[in-house]
C-alpha positions in Angstrom: 295.6 93.3 219.6 292.0 94.4 219.8 290.2 93.5 223.0 286.4 93.0 222.8 284.4 94.9 225.3 281.4 93.0 226.5 278.4 95.1 227.2 276.4 94.1 230.3 273.0 93.0 229.3 270.4 95.8 229.8 267.8 95.0 232.5 264.2 95.0 231.5 262.5 98.0 233.3 260.1 96.9 236.1 256.6 96.7 235.1 254.5 99.3 236.7 251.7 97.9 238.7 248.3 99.8 238.2 246.9 101.4 241.2 243.8 99.3 241.0 245.6 96.3 242.0 246.4 97.8 245.4 244.5 96.1 248.2 245.9 98.3 251.2 248.8 100.5 252.1 250.9 99.8 255.2 253.7 102.1 256.1 253.6 103.7 252.8 254.1 100.4 250.9 251.3 99.1 248.7 250.0 95.7 249.5 248.4 94.1 246.4 245.5 91.9 245.9 246.3 88.2 246.1 246.4 87.0 242.5 247.8 90.4 241.0 250.6 88.7 239.3 248.2 86.6 237.5 246.3 89.7 236.3 249.6 91.4 235.1 250.5 88.1 233.1 247.0 88.1 231.5 246.1 84.7 233.2 243.2 86.2 235.2 241.2 89.4 235.2 240.9 91.9 238.0 237.1 90.7 238.5 238.4 87.2 239.2 240.7 88.2 242.1 238.8 91.0 243.9 235.4 89.3 244.9 235.2 87.2 248.0 234.3 83.5 248.0 230.7 82.5 248.6 231.6 81.0 251.8 233.3 84.2 253.0 230.2 86.2 252.0 227.9 83.9 254.0 230.0 84.3 257.1 230.1 88.1 256.8 226.5 88.1 256.1 225.4 86.0 259.1 227.6 88.1 261.5 226.3 91.4 260.1 222.6 90.2 260.5 223.4 89.2 264.1 225.1 92.5 264.9 222.3 94.5 263.6 219.9 92.6 265.7 222.0 92.9 268.9 223.8 96.2 268.7 222.4 99.1 270.9 221.2 102.4 269.4 224.1 104.6 268.7 226.2 101.9 266.8 226.2 101.0 263.2 227.9 98.3 261.2 230.0 99.1 258.3 230.8 96.4 255.7 231.7 95.7 252.1 235.4 96.2 252.5 235.0 99.4 254.4 238.0 101.6 254.1 240.0 102.7 257.3 242.5 105.6 257.1 244.8 105.3 260.1 247.1 108.2 259.2 249.4 109.1 256.4 250.2 106.3 254.0 248.2 103.7 256.1 244.9 102.5 254.6 243.1 99.3 255.4 240.1 97.5 254.2 237.8 95.9 256.7 235.1 93.3 256.3 233.0 94.5 259.4 233.3 97.6 261.5 231.3 98.4 264.4 231.1 102.2 264.7 230.2 104.5 267.3 227.8 107.1 265.5 228.4 109.8 268.0 231.9 110.1 266.6 231.0 110.5 263.0 231.3 114.2 261.9 230.2 113.7 258.2 227.9 110.9 257.4 228.1 112.0 253.7 231.8 111.9 253.5 233.2 110.0 250.4 236.5 109.4 252.1 237.7 106.5 254.2 236.5 106.3 257.8 239.4 108.2 259.7 238.2 107.6 263.4 238.9 104.1 265.1 235.8 101.8 264.9 235.0 100.2 268.3 235.4 96.8 266.9 236.8 95.2 263.7 235.9 91.8 262.3 237.8 90.3 259.5 237.1 87.1 257.4 240.4 86.0 255.9 242.1 88.4 253.7 242.6 89.4 250.0 246.1 90.5 250.5 249.1 89.2 248.6 251.7 88.0 251.3 254.7 88.2 249.1 256.3 91.1 250.7 256.0 89.5 254.2 258.2 87.0 255.9 255.1 84.8 256.7 251.3 85.2 256.6 251.5 85.7 260.4 253.5 88.9 259.9 250.8 90.5 257.9 247.9 89.5 260.3 249.8 90.6 263.4 251.1 94.0 261.9 247.7 95.0 260.6 246.0 94.0 263.8 248.6 95.9 266.1 248.3 99.0 263.9 244.6 99.0 264.3 244.8 98.4 268.0 247.3 101.3 268.3 244.9 103.5 266.2 242.2 103.0 268.9 240.2 99.9 267.9 239.3 98.2 271.1 239.1 94.7 269.6 240.0 92.8 266.3 238.6 89.5 265.5 239.9 87.4 262.6 237.8 84.5 261.3 240.0 82.1 259.4 238.0 79.8 257.0 240.9 77.6 256.1 241.8 76.5 259.7 238.3 77.1 261.1 240.1 79.2 263.8 239.2 82.7 265.3 241.8 85.1 266.6 240.8 87.7 269.2 243.2 90.6 269.7 243.1 93.3 272.3 245.6 95.7 273.7 246.9 94.9 277.2 245.5 91.3 277.0 246.7 88.2 275.7 245.8 87.5 272.0 243.6 84.3 271.8 243.1 81.8 269.1 239.9 79.6 269.4 237.7 77.2 267.4 234.5 78.2 265.7 232.5 76.5 268.4 233.7 78.7 271.3 231.7 81.7 272.2 233.2 85.0 271.1 232.4 88.3 273.0 232.1 91.1 270.5 231.0 93.9 273.2 229.5 93.8 276.5 226.3 91.5 276.4 226.9 90.7 272.8 228.3 87.2 272.1 228.1 84.6 269.4 229.2 81.2 268.5 230.1 81.2 264.8 229.2 77.6 264.2 225.9 78.2 265.7 225.1 81.2 263.6 226.0 79.2 260.5 223.8 76.4 261.5 220.7 78.7 262.1 221.2 79.7 258.5 221.4 76.2 257.4 225.1 76.4 256.6 227.1 73.6 258.1 
């Protein structure tokens, strides 16, 4: 009697994700832009997922303006998703970097910054959280890696919860409301809600 042999169904090869959808790289693994799956399916374009919201732009803008007025000479502000190279296979994007200019060896470099900024300020994130057990894991791991790299303080502004997280090594990490004064550096503090009100944003 002939016995029919059933062939296993062939798996479709995994679709290769193009490099332009990579937002960051952590521990050698790509972190994609939030919404990258919609780009792959044709529901959205890359231009629809990459830009920040208008509210996020306003927050970055008022903080950068404040810092440019308050920072002492010798420091500069990096913005516009500034790249940060922490080491092999670890590249992050930052909304705001406060950089000690005396540590810069090549002001004309077209590579990511490869020295620790003094301070990093982030406003939300464009990262897809699919590879993490929870959003907190992404925030905490990215923050700790920057602190281990030598960043003195990492400040996260969360627009959804109206909270700010302040992280430093050897100190408790704090989560406060937008109406609490935040110390960026010595003698430089701001209250985010007040900065927004000064710009007519409430």
